[in-house]
N, C-alpha and C positions, 0 to 999 in steps of 0.2 A: 535272902536280901537282894543279891546280884540278879536274880530272876526278876524279882519285882521292879527293878530299876531297867533291866533290859525290856521287858513288857511295856513299861511307862514310856520309855524312849521312843520304843517302835509304835505305840499309840499316838503319841504326839507328832511323831514324824509323818505318819499317814494323815493325821488330821490336817496338818499344815501343809500337806502336798495336795491332797483331795478334799475330802470331807470328814466331819466327825461321824463317828460309826452310828449314832442315833442324830437323825435330822431335826433340829431344832431352829433352824434358819426360817425367816420369813419368805424363801423363796421356794417354800414345798410345793410341789404338784397340788394343784386345784387352788392356791392362793391366787387372787387377784392382785398383780402388781401394781396397776394403776390406782386400785383403791387404797393399797397399803403404802403407796408414796404420798398420799394426800394426808395432812396433819388432822388430828383428832377432833372433832367439833368443838370440843371444852377445851382447846389448847391457848393458853396465853403466852404472850411473850414478854421478855424484861423491856421495860421503857427508859429511856435514858433524855436527859436534857444535855444540850450541848453549848458550850461557850469557846470561842474563839479568842486567842491573844495575837493582837496584832501590834505593830511598830511602825511608827513615823518619826524619824529623827530619833531624838532620845526619849520621845514619849512612848510608853507602852499602854493599851488600852484594851479592855475585854468586850467583845462583841457577842450578842445572841446570834442564834443561828438565823434569825429572821431579820435581822437587822446589820448584814456585813457592810464594812466600810467601801469605799471606791478603792480604785485602784493604786492611790497614791500611797498606801498603807502597805505594810509588807507581812506576810503571814508568819507567826513565829511557833505556835502551838495549838492543839485542840484538847479542852478539858469535858470528860463526860461524867456525870452525876447519874447513880440510878435511880429513878424515881419511883419505880414499881416492878417488882419481881413478878416474872410469869411462873407458870406451875411446871416448866420442863418437859411439857408432854409435846414428843416429835413423832413423824411418821414412823412406821415400822421399818421401811425401806426408805434410806434417804441418800444412798450412794449409786443407785442405779438409774443411768441416763444414758441414751444412745445419742452420740453427737456425730454429726457428718463432718463432710472435709472442711466445710467453710465454720466448722465451730457451733453450730445452731443445734440445739436439743429437739430432736426427731422422735423421742420417746412415745409422746401421745400419739404423733401421726402413725406411726409404725403398729404401737400395739391397739390402737382405735378402730382400725381399718376393719373393712367387712370381708367375710372370705377368710379361707385357710390360706397359711403361708408358712415359711419355714425361717427360723432364726438359727443361724450355725455360728455357735461359740468357738473360737480359736484361742486358746490359752497360751500355748506356746508353740509359735510356729516352727521351729527348729526341730524341736524333739516330738512332736507328734504328727508331723505331715505324712511321714512314710505310713502310719497307721491307717488315717482316714482319708488320705488322698486317692487311694483306687476308687473307693465308694462313694466318693463325692461327686464323680463324674456320673454316677448310677443317680445319686438323688438329683442332681441338675437336670438329666434327662427325664427323670421322673416328674420333676415340678413343671418342665416345660409341657408334657403331656396333658397334666391335670391343670394348666394355666394359673400354676401357684408361684408367688415371688420368694425368692431366696434373700436373705440379708445376712451379711457377714458381721459379725460382732468381734472385736479383738482390744487389745491395749497397744499393739503395735502395728498400727495402720500401714506404714511403708513396706513391711515386709508382708505383711497379708496382701494388701494391694497389689504388691508386685507379683505375687505367686498366682491370685487368682484371675487379675484382669490384664497384666502384662504377659507372663509367662504362659498362661493357660487359656486365656482370651475369653472366660466367662462373661465380662462385661458385668458384676454385680456389685450393688452398693456395698461400701465398706464404711461400718460405723466404729467408733471407738466407746469404750466402757471402761470403767475401773476395773484393774484386774482380778480384785477380791470378788466383786460382784459376778465377774465372768467365772471365777473358779466355782461359785457357790449358786450359781444360777441355773435352774431348771425350770423351763418355761413350758 
């Protein structure tokens, strides 16, 4: 019994820190992330009708979303009513987006570009830098020789940008992404 508990705990710990032993995630090698980010063609969504409660003096009145009152009325609350239920079909990948320093989603622009490029995921800057930092300079030199771009993706923009662009002067674009997507992402 103790052995079973220990094996289960070790497997769970490994899966939380790295990946499950069997890769059943949508980020598998060979999957097209851009296609998996799109909603299925037959997806339908919940539809709601909205009414808004406004107050003017002691009078309270409900208004339709298409006929809101003038600025003399004070907003009180919003009511929503489900008109029709959707089928709850969602994209296989909904948490993968590459956001630039200005907060813009650059996923489509990066993944749709022509030619080859590198996306370098940094999950935890402090723990892993000593392992990959020496080889990264080789990757950077190789990318320059082959005229390929390198994109850095992390969940901690400040630490990573400081390491790559301030401390080591690589001058590479740094994008942020959800840490779970970084941990499970294999492009």
